[in-house]
C-alpha positions in Angstrom: 0.0 0.0 0.0 2.9 2.4 0.7 4.2 2.0 -2.8 0.8 3.1 -4.1 0.7 6.1 -1.8 4.2 7.1 -3.0 3.0 6.8 -6.6 0.0 9.0 -5.7 2.2 11.6 -4.1 4.4 11.6 -7.2 1.4 12.0 -9.5 0.2 14.9 -7.3 3.7 16.6 -7.5 3.8 15.9 -11.3 0.4 17.6 -11.7 1.4 20.6 -9.6 4.7 21.1 -11.5 2.9 20.9 -14.9 0.1 23.3 -13.8 2.7 25.8 -12.5 4.8 25.2 -15.7 7.9 24.5 -13.6 8.9 21.1 -14.9 12.0 22.0 -16.8 13.2 19.6 -19.5 12.6 15.9 -19.3 15.8 15.3 -17.3 15.0 18.0 -14.8 11.4 16.9 -14.5 12.5 13.3 -13.9 14.9 14.4 -11.2 12.3 16.5 -9.5 10.0 13.4 -9.4 12.8 11.0 -8.3 12.6 8.8 -11.3 14.5 8.1 -14.5 13.7 9.8 -17.8 12.4 6.5 -19.3 10.0 6.0 -16.3 8.9 9.6 -16.8 8.1 9.0 -20.4 6.3 5.8 -19.6 4.2 7.6 -17.1 3.4 10.4 -19.6 2.5 7.7 -22.2 0.1 6.1 -19.7 -1.5 9.4 -18.9 -1.9 10.2 -22.6 -3.6 6.8 -23.0 -6.1 7.9 -20.3 -6.8 11.1 -22.3 -4.5 13.5 -20.6 -3.4 16.2 -23.0 0.3 16.9 -22.2 3.2 18.1 -24.2 6.6 19.7 -23.8 6.6 23.5 -24.7 10.0 24.6 -25.9 9.3 28.3 -25.2 8.2 27.7 -21.6 10.8 25.0 -21.1 8.2 23.0 -19.3 5.7 20.2 -19.9 2.2 21.7 -20.1 -1.4 20.6 -20.3 -2.9 21.4 -23.7 -6.3 23.0 -24.6 -7.0 24.1 -21.0 -6.9 20.5 -19.8 -7.1 20.1 -16.0 -6.2 17.0 -14.0 -8.0 16.6 -10.7 -6.7 14.0 -8.2 -9.0 12.8 -5.5 -8.7 9.8 -3.2 -10.0 8.5 0.1 -8.9 5.5 2.0 -11.1 4.1 4.8 -10.4 1.1 7.0 -13.3 -0.3 9.0 -15.2 2.9 8.3 -12.5 5.1 9.7 -10.9 7.5 7.2 -7.2 6.9 7.1 -6.1 9.2 4.2 -7.8 11.9 2.3 -6.2 13.7 -0.6 -7.7 16.1 -3.0 -6.2 18.2 -5.7 -2.7 19.2 -6.2 
């Protein structure tokens, strides 16, 4: 479960950096997320398969969402009816 929580936190950080247009190039972005460039591109490909509109903008030197695309992240984990984790947004 901790691995999944780490992946969720990484996705939230990725989303925030893209929204703020502060990713840098693919090498810098991968470093900020604590992963290799190949893993970053695999994750971007998976997101694109889900319909996320994302591309690298040379002028901004950042990955950006296209066409006003917004990614909203929400999750809730409950164990025996008791909420253990709640995360919304960025």
